[in-house]
N, C-alpha and C positions, 0 to 999 in steps of 0.2 A: 635748453644749456646745462651741460657737464660739469660739475666742481674740481677744482685743479687744486693740485699743491703747490705750495711754497717751493720759489725759489730761493737759495739763500745768494747772499751779499749784496750790498747794495751798488758795489762797486763797479756789478755788470756791464758788458758794452751787448752793445748789437751786431751781430752776423751781415752783410750783406751783399751781395749779389747786384748786377744790371742784365735784362734779358731784356730781347723785342715782347712790346704787349702781341698777345694775338691767343688764336683759339689752345689752351691747351698749354698756350707757355708758362714753363714752372718759374721761379723766382728762389732758389735755390743758393744756400748762404755757404761764402768763400772767404769775402774780408771783412774788414774791422769797423763798425764804428759807434756812438757812444749819445750817452745823452747829459746836457748838460749839469744838469738839478734832480731831485726827486726830495719828497716829503714824505714821511708819516703821517695820512690824514687822522686816521685810527687806531690804538692800539691794542682794540676789545674784541680782538675777531666780528671787528663788525664787516659788514661788505661796501661796497663802494663801487654805485653805476654810475651813469650818466654825468656828461658835466658841460657849463656853458662857461663863455667866455664877457664877458664887461671889459671891452678897452679905454674906454674913456673913466673908468675906477682905477684900472688895471687890478682888476679880480678875475678870479676863477671859484665859479661854481663846482662843488662836486655834492654830488647826489647820496646817503647812509642808508639806505632805508631798512634796514637789519641785521642782524647777524647771521652766521656762518652756521651757527648750531645747529640743533635736529630744531627746536623748540621757534626757529625764527624769530625770536625776539626783535621789536621793532625797534628802533632807532628813528627817534621824532625831529632829525636835524640837516639841516645841507653846511657844508664846512664850506669856510670861505679861503682862499688860499694866494698872495701875492704874484705879482706879473710874473718876476722872476725860481716859483716852485720851491720855494724856501723854507717856509712859513706860512700856517697861519695869521691869519688876523681878525677873524670873527668864524662868527657859524650863524644858520638864522635856524627859528626853534617855529616849528611847524605843529606844536601841539599833539592832536594826539593821532595828527596825521605824518604819512614817510615820503619822501621822493623818491619815486623810481625815473622817471622823465623826467628833463631838462630840456630849456630853452631860453634864449634870451632875446633884447630887442636891443642891441650895440646904438643906437638911435635914444630910447628913451631910458636908460640903464632900468629895465623890468627885467626880470625873472620870474619863468612861470615853469611851476612843478606839480607836476602830475603823480597822484599816491593811485594804484591799480588794486592794494590789494588792502586798507583796514580804512579809509575814510572815505576815496574815490572821490574823492574834491581834487580841484583846479586850483591851485595857490596861486597867488600873484603876489610879486614880491620889489622892494621900494630896494634897488640896490642900493640907495645911496645909504640908505639905514638899516639894510639888511631888516625889516619890518616884515611882517603880512600883511599888506594896507586890504585885500578884497581874497574871496574864495568866491566858486561855482562850484554848485550840483552838474554835472554833467547826462548824469542817465543813462551810465554805466564805466568800464575802469577805463580809463588814460591812461594808456599805455605814451604812445609819440606825441611828441610838440614839435610846433613850424611853430612862429609867427612873421609878419611880412609889415616888413619895416616901416616901408611906404602909406600903404593900407592900416596902419595897427591892426589886422586881424589874425586873433589867435586860430593855429586850427591842431585839432586834439582826435587821435585816434582813438576808437571805444573799439576796443578787440573784440570782447566779448560780445556786443552787442551788433556788429557787420559793420555799422556806420564811421563817419565823422564828424566834429563837433563844431562851430566854428562863433566863434567866439569876439564879442568885439575887448581889443585890448584895455585899454581904459577903463573897463567897469566888469569885463570878465559877465557882459549879459550875450545868453548865449543865442544867438541869432538865426542861424540853420543847423539842420541835421540832415546829414546827406547819406545816402544810404547805398553801400557800397557791397555787402554780400556777406555771408558767410564764408568767407577766406580771408580772414582774420589778420584785418589790417595791421601792420604792424607800427609803419613811423611814417614819415608825412614830411616834406621838403617842398618850399616857396622859390619861384621864379618870382622878385619883387620886379623887373624889366618890364612884362609879357603878362603879372599876374594870373600866372596859370599855379596848381597845386598837384605834389603828383605824393602816390600813396604807395606804400610799397604792401603786397599781400601775400604774407607767408605761406599759407592752404599747404600746412605743416603733413595733413594726412593724405598728400597728395600729388602730381606732377605741376597741378595748373596755378604756377607762382605770377602775379603779374602786376604792370602800372597801373593804378585809376589813374588819370587825366582827369583835371577837373577846373572849367575856368571858375576864375575868384572873382568875375564880377556879378554874375552871373548864379553862385553854387550849383551849378551844374558836371554832367559825369560828361565827359565829349569823347573819352577815349580809355579802351584796355589793349597795353601794353604787355604781349605775355615776353616773361623773360627767365630764367634757370631758378631751379628748386631752392623754395623757403628764402623771397625776397625777404632780406630785412634793413639791413641798415640801407639811405638812401639820401642825395644830396645833388646842387644843382650847383652847374657852371649859369650862371646870370649872362655875360657877357659874349660868351658861346653856343647861350640855350643847349645848354648840355643837361644830362640827367644820369647820375653813378647809382646805381644799386647792387649791395654784395648781394649774394646767393648763396644763404649759410652751409645747404646742403650740398651744392655742387661745387663749391669753394670757388667761386667768381667772380667779378665785377662786370657786370652788363653796363653796358655804353649806350645813352638812347640820345636819339636828335630829339631836342625839340619844336623841331619846324616841320617834319616829315614823321616824327613816330617811328622811326626806321632805328633799329641795333648799327652800329652804328662801329660796334670796338665790342670783345670781348677779351678779357687778360683771367688766367689762373693765377691768384692770388693765394690759394690755399688757407688750411691752418682757421678751419672754423673762422672766416667771416662777417662780420657783426657791425662794429657805426662806421659810415664814413663820411667825409666831409671833404669840399675842394676848397682850397686856397689860392686865393683869388688873388693874393699877394706871390705867391714862388707858381703860381701854376701849375702845380702838383696835389691831385688825390690820394688822403690816405684813408686808410686801412686798416684797425685792429681785425689783430689775430687769434681769436679767445681758444687759443693752445695751452696746454699746462709751461712750458716754459714761456709764454709771452713774446708777439712779434707787432710790431704793424708795418703792410705794407705801404711804398709809395709808387704812385705811377705815375710818373712825368708827361703832361698832357699837351706836350711841344714836340717832344723826342722821344715818347711812344713806345718808351723802357722799364722795368718792372724792376723794386729795388727792394727786397726782403730784407727788415732788420732786425735784428732780437732784440727785445728790451725785457720790461718787467713783468711778473706772471700774469696769465690769465688777464690780458691788456681788455678791455672792455671801455668806456667813456673817451667820447673827443673830442675835445676843441679846438677852434682855431679862431686866434685873435686877426680879423680880415682888414687889421689899420698897419698893425708890426710884420705879419705875417708866421708869429709863434703857434706851435704847436702843441697841446697837451693831450696827455691820457694820463687813462689812470688801470692801475692793477684791482682789480676787483676780488680778490682773493686778501692780498697785503697789505691791502688798505691806504695806496700811496698815489700823488698826482704828480708825476714825470712832465719835464719841459723840455723836448728834443733838439738837442740841435739841428743846423739849418743842414740841408743833404744836396 
């Protein structure tokens, strides 16, 4: 990901338009839309990465791994923001580690972090106390994390090893290591209804990006689904059994039918799409666009429309409160977390 410059002005609002979902359909900006609040999380030239949400505790967690200076000085905290994204309410100290990837089990109020650079550890954090309760070595660099709230299994991509680690969410014991291949497994998502696991494979050096499908009951690979170039973010609509994949280089979103594993839709979302989250409350898909000015693209899964929203610069992290439908994103370079208005 390239480094982007800051966009001044905390009162900036979002430009938006609505177009039909389809191959090559562009979401150009024409009208205005805003967000309700934004909180500066760091003010020391630090960068923010991924987000996670705990609805029961009304908290949002922001990974703060290092500074944007040439020395990349580590930052050993995860910042905690209130549900209104109006103030900091705490932080998590990772000791020698730094958090790049984040996920949360919204049923157990546990947060999980991965440090792919400094310690190469996975951290389990009690959301009630904001304390690290255990760590795990996974024999690789943990990047993407996802948890199945039904089985309490934690899935961690090890990009440099071409593997997916399966951990017990309660003990962090490594239960399995699944060979994905040297195609850069990036992010992971889980369907808790079907117990199927999906891994996006970036493969930046070629055109063979794909999604690996894994049976969570047996930890076996059942299929590989080709998608567009540099598959990165991935999310699941459990109710309708759909998988959404952002393709960073192609600037598209692929929609996979979880039953047939066919590509059943594609939308042009533009602007270097990164994180993807499905909102079960609003029935919409949210995609962060990591471009200089920053945007979030919203795909209505019922009306099949695409809306491009101008938000904060270098939008990267994304989290959804699946109980209220609130959507949060982070600006990497600005070091802020913001709550988006309902669309």
